[in-house]
C-alpha positions in Angstrom: 99.5 150.5 98.2 100.9 151.7 94.9 104.6 152.4 95.2 106.3 155.3 93.4 110.1 155.5 93.3 111.9 158.5 94.7 111.3 160.9 97.5 109.9 163.6 95.4 107.1 161.3 94.2 106.0 160.3 97.6 103.0 162.6 97.6 101.4 160.6 94.8 100.5 158.0 97.4 97.5 160.2 98.4 96.4 160.7 94.8 96.1 157.0 93.9 94.1 155.9 96.9 94.2 152.5 98.7 94.2 149.1 97.2 96.4 149.8 94.2 98.8 146.9 93.7 102.5 147.5 94.1 103.2 145.6 90.9 101.5 148.3 88.8 103.5 151.2 87.4 101.6 154.5 87.3 101.3 156.7 84.2 100.1 160.3 84.6 97.8 161.5 81.8 97.3 165.3 81.7 94.5 166.5 79.5 94.0 170.1 78.4 90.3 170.3 77.5 88.7 172.7 75.0 85.4 172.8 73.2 86.8 171.1 70.1 89.9 169.1 71.1 91.5 167.4 74.1 95.3 167.6 74.1 96.9 164.7 76.0 100.3 164.3 77.6 101.3 160.9 79.0 104.1 160.9 81.5 105.9 158.2 83.5 106.9 158.3 87.1 110.2 159.9 86.3 108.6 162.7 84.5 109.5 161.5 81.0 107.1 161.9 78.2 105.7 158.7 76.8 103.6 160.3 74.1 101.5 163.4 73.5 98.7 163.9 71.0 95.3 165.6 70.5 91.9 164.0 70.1 88.4 165.3 69.3 86.4 166.3 72.3 83.8 163.7 71.6 83.0 160.2 72.7 84.7 158.8 69.6 87.8 160.9 70.3 87.9 159.8 73.9 87.6 156.2 72.8 90.6 156.6 70.5 92.6 158.1 73.3 91.9 155.3 75.7 92.5 152.7 73.0 95.9 154.1 72.3 96.7 154.0 76.0 95.7 150.4 76.4 97.3 149.3 73.1 100.7 150.5 74.2 102.6 147.3 75.3 104.6 149.3 77.8 101.4 150.4 79.6 99.6 147.0 79.6 99.8 146.7 83.4 99.9 150.3 84.3 97.7 152.2 86.7 96.2 155.2 84.8 96.1 158.5 86.7 94.0 161.0 84.6 93.9 164.7 85.3 91.9 167.6 83.7 91.1 171.1 84.7 87.6 172.0 85.9 86.4 173.7 82.7 82.7 173.6 83.2 80.7 171.8 80.5 83.6 171.1 78.1 85.3 168.6 80.4 82.2 167.1 82.0 81.5 164.6 79.2 85.2 163.4 79.2 85.3 163.1 83.0 82.1 160.9 83.0 83.4 158.8 80.1 86.8 158.1 81.8 85.1 157.1 85.0 82.5 154.8 83.3 84.4 153.3 80.4 84.9 149.5 80.7 88.0 149.8 78.5 90.0 150.4 81.7 88.9 148.6 84.9 87.9 150.8 87.8 90.7 149.4 90.0 93.3 150.5 87.5 92.3 154.2 87.1 91.8 157.4 88.9 90.2 160.5 87.5 91.0 163.9 89.1 89.5 167.3 88.4 92.0 170.1 89.2 91.4 173.7 90.2 92.5 175.9 87.2 94.0 178.5 89.5 96.2 175.9 91.2 97.3 174.5 87.9 98.3 178.0 86.8 100.3 178.5 90.0 102.1 175.2 89.3 102.7 176.4 85.7 104.2 179.7 86.9 106.8 177.7 88.9 108.3 176.8 85.5 109.9 180.1 84.5 111.0 178.9 81.1 107.7 177.4 80.0 105.6 179.0 77.3 101.9 178.6 77.2 100.1 176.4 74.7 97.7 173.4 74.8 100.5 170.8 74.8 102.5 172.6 77.5 99.3 172.9 79.6 98.7 169.2 79.2 102.3 168.6 80.4 101.8 170.8 83.4 98.6 169.0 84.4 100.4 165.6 84.1 103.4 166.9 86.1 101.2 168.3 88.8 99.5 164.9 89.2 103.0 163.3 89.4 104.0 165.6 92.3 100.6 165.4 93.9 100.9 169.0 95.3 97.4 170.1 94.2 94.1 169.9 95.8 92.3 167.2 93.9 88.6 166.1 93.9 88.7 162.3 93.6 85.1 161.3 94.2 82.7 161.3 91.3 79.5 163.2 91.8 76.5 161.0 91.4 74.1 161.6 88.5 71.3 162.7 90.8 73.4 165.5 92.1 74.7 166.4 88.6 71.1 166.6 87.4 70.1 168.9 90.3 73.3 170.9 89.7 72.2 171.9 86.2 69.0 173.6 87.4 70.5 175.1 90.7 73.4 176.6 88.8 71.0 178.0 86.2 69.0 179.5 89.1 72.2 181.1 90.4 73.1 182.6 87.0 69.5 183.9 86.6 69.6 185.5 90.0 72.9 187.1 89.2 71.5 188.5 86.0 68.4 189.8 87.8 70.6 191.6 90.3 72.7 193.2 87.6 69.6 194.3 85.7 68.1 195.9 88.9 71.4 197.8 89.5 71.3 199.2 85.9 67.6 200.0 86.4 68.4 202.1 89.5 70.9 204.1 87.5 68.2 205.1 85.0 65.7 205.6 87.8 67.9 208.2 89.3 67.8 210.1 86.0 64.0 210.0 85.8 63.1 210.3 89.5 66.3 211.1 91.5 64.6 211.4 94.9 62.9 208.0 94.6 66.2 206.4 93.7 68.0 208.1 96.6 65.4 206.9 99.1 65.5 203.3 97.8 66.4 200.8 100.5 66.0 203.3 103.4 63.3 203.6 106.0 61.9 206.6 104.1 61.6 204.7 100.8 58.5 205.6 98.8 57.7 202.0 98.1 58.8 199.1 100.4 59.9 197.3 97.3 61.3 199.5 94.5 60.9 196.5 92.2 57.4 195.5 93.3 54.6 195.4 90.8 53.1 198.8 91.9 56.4 200.6 91.9 57.3 199.4 88.4 53.9 200.2 87.0 54.2 203.7 88.5 57.5 204.4 86.7 56.1 203.1 83.5 52.8 205.0 83.6 54.0 208.5 84.6 56.0 210.2 81.9 58.2 212.4 84.1 58.5 214.0 87.6 56.5 217.0 86.6 53.5 214.8 85.7 53.9 213.1 89.1 54.3 216.4 91.0 51.3 218.1 89.5 48.8 215.3 89.1 45.8 216.0 91.2 46.5 214.3 94.6 43.1 212.6 94.6 43.9 211.0 91.2 47.3 209.8 92.5 45.6 208.3 95.6 43.2 206.4 93.5 46.0 205.1 91.3 47.8 203.8 94.3 44.7 202.1 95.6 43.9 200.5 92.3 47.4 199.3 91.5 48.3 198.5 95.1 45.2 196.4 95.6 44.5 198.1 98.9 47.9 196.9 100.3 49.0 200.5 101.2 48.1 201.4 104.8 47.9 205.1 104.1 47.7 205.8 100.3 47.0 209.5 101.0 50.2 210.0 102.9 52.1 208.0 100.3 50.7 210.1 97.5 51.8 213.3 99.3 55.3 211.8 99.9 55.6 210.9 96.3 54.7 214.4 95.1 57.0 216.0 97.6 59.9 213.8 96.3 59.0 214.6 92.7 59.2 218.4 93.4 62.8 218.0 94.7 64.0 215.8 91.9 66.1 216.8 88.9 64.4 217.7 85.6 65.6 216.2 82.3 65.3 217.7 78.8 62.5 216.2 76.8 64.7 214.3 74.4 66.7 212.8 77.3 63.6 212.0 79.2 62.0 210.1 76.3 65.2 208.1 75.9 65.3 207.2 79.6 61.7 206.2 79.5 62.3 203.8 76.6 65.3 202.2 78.4 63.4 201.9 81.7 60.4 200.2 79.9 62.8 197.6 78.4 64.5 197.1 81.8 61.2 196.6 83.5 60.3 193.9 81.0 63.6 192.3 81.6 63.2 192.3 85.4 59.8 190.8 85.1 61.1 188.1 82.7 63.9 187.1 85.1 61.5 187.1 88.1 59.2 184.8 86.2 62.1 182.6 85.2 63.1 182.2 88.8 59.6 181.1 89.7 59.6 178.5 87.0 63.1 177.3 88.0 62.1 177.0 91.6 59.2 174.7 90.6 61.6 172.4 88.7 64.1 172.4 91.6 61.4 171.6 94.2 60.3 168.6 92.1 63.9 167.3 91.6 65.0 167.6 95.2 62.2 165.4 96.3 64.2 162.4 94.9 67.1 163.1 97.2 66.6 162.2 100.9 67.9 165.0 103.1 67.3 166.7 106.4 68.3 170.2 105.5 64.8 171.6 105.2 64.5 170.9 109.0 66.6 174.0 109.5 64.4 177.0 110.0 64.5 179.3 106.9 65.9 176.7 104.5 63.3 175.6 102.0 63.6 173.1 99.1 65.3 175.6 96.8 68.3 176.5 99.0 68.5 172.9 100.3 68.8 171.8 96.7 71.5 174.3 96.0 73.5 173.0 98.9 72.9 169.3 98.0 73.8 169.8 94.3 77.2 171.2 95.1 78.1 169.0 98.1 77.0 165.7 96.6 77.6 162.8 98.9 78.9 164.5 102.1 81.0 161.4 102.8 83.6 162.6 100.3 84.6 165.3 102.8 86.7 164.2 105.7 85.4 167.0 108.0 83.3 170.1 108.1 86.6 172.0 107.7 87.2 170.3 104.3 83.6 171.2 103.3 84.2 174.8 104.3 87.4 174.9 102.3 85.6 173.4 99.2 83.0 176.2 99.5 85.6 178.9 99.9 84.5 179.8 103.4 88.0 179.6 104.9 90.1 182.6 105.9 93.8 183.2 105.1 96.3 183.3 107.9 98.6 186.3 108.3 101.2 185.6 111.0 104.7 186.7 111.5 106.6 185.8 114.7 104.2 186.6 117.6 101.9 188.8 115.5 98.8 187.4 113.9 96.4 189.6 111.9 92.7 189.3 113.0 90.8 190.7 110.0 92.0 188.3 107.4 90.4 187.7 104.0 88.6 184.7 102.5 90.7 182.4 100.6 90.8 182.8 96.8 88.9 180.1 95.0 86.4 177.5 96.3 83.1 176.6 94.8 81.3 179.9 94.1 77.9 178.2 93.7 78.1 176.5 97.0 79.4 179.6 98.7 76.4 181.6 97.3 73.9 179.0 98.5 75.5 178.9 102.0 75.4 182.7 102.3 71.8 182.9 101.0 70.7 180.2 103.3 72.6 181.7 106.3 70.8 185.1 105.6 67.4 183.3 106.0 68.4 181.1 108.9 69.5 184.1 111.0 66.0 185.5 110.6 64.4 182.4 111.9 66.8 180.9 114.4 67.6 183.0 117.6 71.0 181.3 118.0 72.1 182.3 114.5 70.5 185.7 114.9 72.6 186.3 118.0 75.7 185.1 116.3 75.2 187.3 113.3 74.6 190.4 115.4 77.7 189.7 117.5 79.9 189.5 114.4 78.1 192.6 112.9 79.0 194.7 115.9 82.7 193.5 115.8 83.3 194.7 112.2 83.5 198.4 111.2 84.0 197.8 107.4 81.2 196.0 105.5 79.7 194.6 108.7 76.7 192.9 107.1 78.8 191.1 104.5 81.4 189.9 106.9 78.9 188.9 109.6 76.9 187.0 106.9 79.9 185.1 105.7 80.9 184.1 109.2 77.3 183.0 109.8 77.5 180.9 106.6 80.7 179.3 108.0 78.8 178.4 111.2 76.1 176.9 109.0 78.6 174.7 107.3 79.2 172.8 110.5 75.5 172.2 111.0 74.9 171.1 107.4 77.8 168.7 107.5 76.6 167.0 110.7 72.9 166.8 109.5 73.9 165.2 106.2 76.6 163.0 107.7 74.3 161.6 110.4 71.0 161.9 108.6 69.5 163.7 111.6 66.9 166.5 111.9 67.7 169.9 113.3 66.2 170.7 116.6 65.6 174.4 117.2 66.9 175.5 120.6 64.2 177.2 122.6 64.9 179.3 125.6 
């Protein structure tokens, strides 16, 4: 095991891993990554600066950085402990380069990706420090030296990274679709207030406000007066034609629509025209995002076939959500327990305890992998609809919570799902639905 002098440096044992020879001295290399340059701070075990410099964020620049490290006579026999913040795409190329470069043997290096929020907290502990790229690189190096931060040591395999590109794009597209739908509802209220008010309730005019017929309807009718005073037979025929006979009672629906139109607000002609133009563009955007999701799902389904997994044996989890979970988890063996996986996903709750008092309704921890948390929650929402055990658990948590019951119950159900996913991936087993 690698030996670090001094009591304060003892935590670095966990950072360096097993099998590091005692004869090697460790140097800590903090790298502040940006789109253009990487600022590097090299620090010894006592916290002294060896050197600091900046390099282009490119393969050539990274080669120059490593060459300078290995050319330093004082570092010839060192163990190199690299650290960089998780900065999305800007640091990914550097991370992969450092892990794969033959310029430093694998047994003489470790590459750590640090949570930016945790690095900031470490920085805040230095009251006299300013903030610039060189200081940020120093803070990263010093945090490695102390070993007080949560660090992801295991590299994610290429097959998971490839899948991650498309599953994260799906997440972002789904988020954009949700935001556009919310903006659409605001303008829908202006045009047809009663329809917007009933949206999502059991009295909703259309079961899906964003379905093809509902969107066509808003596009084709100029204002609520036209809706209210169109001959009912014509409105019934419109619903039959556009709904492709999917409406159980088009006559009743036509009457409900006209009743809602008569109770809605009226807009001045100029405002109405403007709202119609905006709604038409929003409808096109919604349709575009929905088509994008369909295309992305096809790509995901093809890619996930190359990764053996048992997650699709869970009722409600298809290839898309299985892919989202796999892409972020990677090799499940890098997590010591299901609790570690839950923490990585941000599905862990804070503790609020003082003396004998312990608060029950605590909040989720800040941080965690938001993509993994999203896919766990989305998957849990589907599983509860197909698995009686999860449905029962969800309902029990729903009844326990007065504030935002669905949200809290769903997150708790997602936490329960973490345990199942961890076991299935760890053991390579299929899920067996409990029948009663």
